[in-house]
N, C-alpha and C positions, 0 to 999 in steps of 0.2 A: 503644735503642742507646746505647752509651757515647760519650764524646767523646775524640778523640785527645789532648787536652791533660790528661786525667785519667789518672794512672798506673793500670794494670790490675793488680789483685790476683788471686791464685788461692788455692785451698785450701792449696797448698804455701808460698805467700809471705806470707800475711796475718799470721801470728804474728810473724815476724821484722820485718815492716814496722811493726806496732804497737809492738813492743818497742823498736825503734831510732828511732822517730819523734822523741822528745824534746819534742813538742808535741801538742796534741789532733789527732785524725784523724777526718774525716768520710768514711764509706764509702757510696757510692751503689750500692745493690744493684739490678740491672736485668736485663732479658732482651730478646733480639731481638724477640720477639713482642709486647712491651708498648708500646702506642701512646704513653702519657704518659712513658715512660722517656727518649726522645730529647730532648724539651723540658727535662726535669728536668736531664739531663746538660749540656745547653748552658747552662742558667742557672747551674749549679754551676761550670762552666768559666769563665763570665764573672765570677763572684764570686771565683774563686781568687786573682787578683792582689791583691785588697783584703786578703787574709789571709796573704800571702806571709811566711814566716818565723815566723808565729804559729800557723798551723793548716794541716794538709795535707788535701787533698781527693783521694780516690781512688775507683776504681770496681771492682765485682766482679760478674761475670756469674753470676746465680743458677743457671742451667741447667748451666753448665760447672763449677760449684763447689758441688755438692750438700752436701758435708760442712759447709762454712761456713754455708750457707743453713739447714741443719738445726740446727746448733749455736746459731744466733742466732734461731731460730724465725721465719724469714721466711715469711710467709703471703700477702702481697700485694706488688705491685711498682708503682712503685719504692718502696723503703724506704731511708731515710737513717739510718745508725747513726752516732752521735757517740761516739767513744772518748776517754777520758782515762786515761793510764797503762795502756792495754790493756783497760779496763773500759768497757762500754757505759753511758753516763750519760744519753743521750737517744735517742729513736727517733721518726722521723716517717714515716708511711705515706702515700703518694700524692704526686703532683706538686704543687708549690707555687710561687708567683711569688717574685721577688727580695724583694719587700716582707715576705715571711714568712721566707724562707731567711736573709737577711742578719742579722736579730736572733737567729735560732736559732744560727747559726754564731758570732756575736759572744758569745753567752752561754756558749759552750764555752771561751772564753778565760779564764774564772775557774775555777780548779781545783775540781772537785767541787761547783760551785754548784747542780747539778741532781740530785744523787744522792738 
């Protein structure tokens, strides 16, 4: 499940959200039936204040947004996509603890460091 503190994206809104962000965006792709998705969303919501103004963290329900899930080749959940200027620069599949997510998100702050 997603977290109420993470903006919910849809097939219709993700393009504009990425285009207008002005900073890197981390998108947590999840589904209701996915047991590790809830803890992953909570962890990302807890990390969000640390990156305020420098990185946006949002969520996308894979089941409700099949076009985006297909476009980015989502095969397992949760999947975290890191976008810089609308381009996926990093992908992480599976739930991870803060000790893994914090440095991953921080690495996104350097433009195209991971392309």
